[in-house]
C-alpha positions in Angstrom: -94.0 109.4 -88.2 -91.9 106.5 -87.2 -89.9 104.0 -89.0 -92.4 101.1 -88.1 -95.2 103.3 -89.6 -93.4 103.5 -92.3 -92.2 100.0 -93.1 -95.9 98.8 -92.8 -97.2 101.8 -95.1 -94.5 100.6 -97.7 -95.1 96.9 -96.9 -99.1 97.3 -97.7 -98.4 99.4 -100.8 -96.0 96.7 -102.2 -98.6 94.3 -101.9 -101.1 96.1 -103.2 -99.2 97.1 -106.1 -98.7 93.4 -107.1 -100.6 92.2 -110.1 -103.3 89.4 -109.1 -102.1 86.2 -110.6 -104.3 83.5 -111.9 -103.5 80.0 -110.7 -102.4 77.6 -113.2 -100.5 74.4 -113.6 -101.4 70.5 -113.6 -103.0 70.6 -110.1 -105.2 73.5 -110.3 -108.8 72.9 -110.2 -108.7 69.0 -108.8 -110.2 67.7 -105.8 -108.5 65.5 -103.4 -110.4 62.3 -102.3 -110.2 63.7 -98.7 -112.9 66.2 -99.8 -115.0 63.3 -100.9 -114.6 61.8 -97.5 -115.6 64.5 -95.6 -118.6 65.2 -97.9 -119.5 61.7 -97.0 -119.4 61.9 -93.4 -120.9 65.1 -93.5 -124.0 63.4 -95.5 -123.9 60.3 -92.7 -124.2 62.8 -90.1 -127.1 64.4 -91.4 -128.9 61.2 -92.0 -128.3 60.0 -88.5 -129.7 63.2 -87.1 -132.9 63.0 -89.4 -133.4 59.2 -88.3 -133.2 60.3 -85.0 -135.6 62.8 -84.7 -137.9 61.1 -86.4 -137.7 58.4 -83.7 -138.3 61.0 -81.1 -141.1 63.0 -82.6 -142.9 59.7 -83.1 -142.8 59.1 -79.2 -144.5 62.2 -78.7 -148.0 62.7 -77.6 -150.9 63.8 -79.6 -151.7 66.8 -77.5 -149.7 68.0 -74.3 -153.3 68.6 -72.9 -153.1 67.2 -69.2 -155.5 64.6 -68.5 -156.5 66.0 -65.1 -156.5 69.6 -65.2 -158.3 69.9 -62.0 -154.9 71.2 -60.0 -153.8 73.8 -62.5 -157.8 75.0 -63.4 -156.5 78.5 -60.9 -153.7 78.7 -62.8 -155.7 78.4 -66.4 -158.4 81.0 -65.2 -155.9 83.4 -64.0 -156.3 83.5 -60.5 -153.4 83.6 -58.1 -152.9 81.9 -54.5 -150.8 84.5 -53.1 -152.8 87.6 -54.0 -154.7 89.9 -51.3 -158.3 89.9 -52.2 -161.0 92.5 -50.1 -163.6 91.5 -48.3 -162.8 87.9 -47.1 -162.6 86.6 -43.6 -159.4 85.9 -42.6 -157.9 88.0 -45.3 -155.6 90.9 -44.1 -154.7 94.0 -45.5 -151.1 94.2 -47.2 -148.9 96.8 -44.9 -148.6 100.2 -46.0 -145.5 101.5 -47.4 -145.3 103.8 -44.2 -145.4 101.3 -41.5 -141.9 100.3 -39.8 -141.3 96.6 -40.0 -142.7 94.3 -37.0 -138.9 93.6 -36.2 -137.8 97.6 -35.7 -141.0 98.3 -33.7 -140.4 99.4 -29.9 
C-alpha cells in the first residue's frame, strides 16, 4: 500500500471513530425568516400555476372529434393509400427482390 492509501484509510477511521454530537445551543431548532419567505413564494407559484391551468382547461373543447370526418375517414377505416391491392386496373405489382433496379439495367 502506498502512503496516500494509508492516509485516506487513517482519515476515514478517525471520522468513523468520532462520537456523534448532538446539536445544542441557543440557536438550535430555530428557523430563519428566509425559510418562511421561500415557502410563501413556492405557495404563490403553485396558486398561480393552478389558476393558469384552470384557464387553459376551460378553453378546451368538449370533444376532440372533428366536425367533418370525411377526409380522415380512410385513416379511421384502416386503409392506406400507398398500399397496393391486387386485381385492380391501373395497379402494378411490387418489384420482386431479385429484380435489378431500373437504373442498373442494360
